[in-house]
C-alpha positions, 0 to 999 in steps of 0.5 A: 552545463553538463558538469553543473547538472551532474553536480546537482544530481550528485547533491540530490542523490547524497541528500536522498541517502542522508541518515536523516532521510533514511530514518524518516523513510523507516518511520514511513514503513512503520506508519504503513504497517500501522495502517495495514494493522488498522485495516486488518482489524476493521476487516475482522470487525466486518467479518463479525458484522461490526463494520459500523463500529470501526469505519470503512475497511480502507486506508482513509478509514484507518487514517480516520481512526488515528485522527480520533485518538488523543493528539490525533492531529499530531499523529496525522502530520507525523504520518504525513512527514514519514510518508513523504520521506519514504516517497522521496526515498523510493523516488531516489531509488527509481532515479539513481539506483540499480545501475549495476543490474542488467537492463531488464532487471534494472527497468523492473526495479526502477518501475517498482520503486516508482510505483511504491513512490506513488503509493506512499505519496498518495498515503501522504496526501490522505494524511494531509487531507484528514489533518486539514479536515478534507478527508474522504473515504477511498471508496467514495473517491474511487467511485468518483474516479471510475464514474469520471473515467467511464464517461471519457472515450474508451473509458470502459476499456481503460477501467478494465485495464486498470482493474486487470493491472491491480488484479495482476499486482495482487497475484504478484504479491501472492507469488512473492509471498509464496516464494519468499522473494521479499526476503531479498529486501531485508537484513534478516536478524541473526536469531533463527527464531526471529528469522522464522517469525519475520519470514512467516509474517511476510509470507502470510502478509504478502498473500493476504495483501495480494488477495485484497488487491486482486479483489479490488481489481476484480471489482473494477472489472465486474462493475465496468462490465455491468456498467455500474462504475459507482460500485468500484469502491476500492478495498472496502468494497472488495472486502464487503463483496468477499463477505457476501460470498459462500463462506465469505465470513471465514475468508474475510476473517482470514484476509483480515488476519493476513492484513494484520500479519502484513502490517506487523511485517512492514513494521518489522521491515522498518528496522530490517529493510535494506536502505 
């Protein structure tokens, strides 16, 4: 029985490392980069007071823009397939990889891969929902989620914990960007100029992504403390809140430009990621 289980596990691992799945997973990175580009573009539009023309500044809004293009349905299902492949690849990393690392680092790597698998699975569901005509902005779904949670026993504490976790994840992104730690996941191009471009995109992009995540987490916490969970409207709400601050237009423009850089970096990662 143990041998059969081991053989099955080896078969799954071999499948997860197959050339076809790796190519599809790289396509998933490209799709993720494209979505970040679109969100960054909408954030720039929001800073200029033209948000209504581009839709909500969130993942679902970006997917909706793809759906509005010629052959939009084909694009949506292609995005779904690519994100599923990337989610499966990350799941494989969480289950089978990092065995050579020491226990503490191994746990951290596996948890990181598992978290990324969940993120790409959610992206795949967003594509599928839009393709099937059941799409909903992430702001509305986040608001519904927080309202449901806060009604449960201890719900307020849970929401604050979720907000703190998202905010901390944002700070981690900033640190990774500033330190350039993301380069460990890449096979950088040999050209010095190309290396500098990729590194620059990564630094700016990671910092901007971190700021955006921090804003989302902070909005979770503030709305919960103020007993207004319906105000927890995800990334779109966080970016709108940023715009209302002093010099918010300039800060939002910078974040939007940074998200565009992050999108370009992730698209480049589709080619240079270690897989």
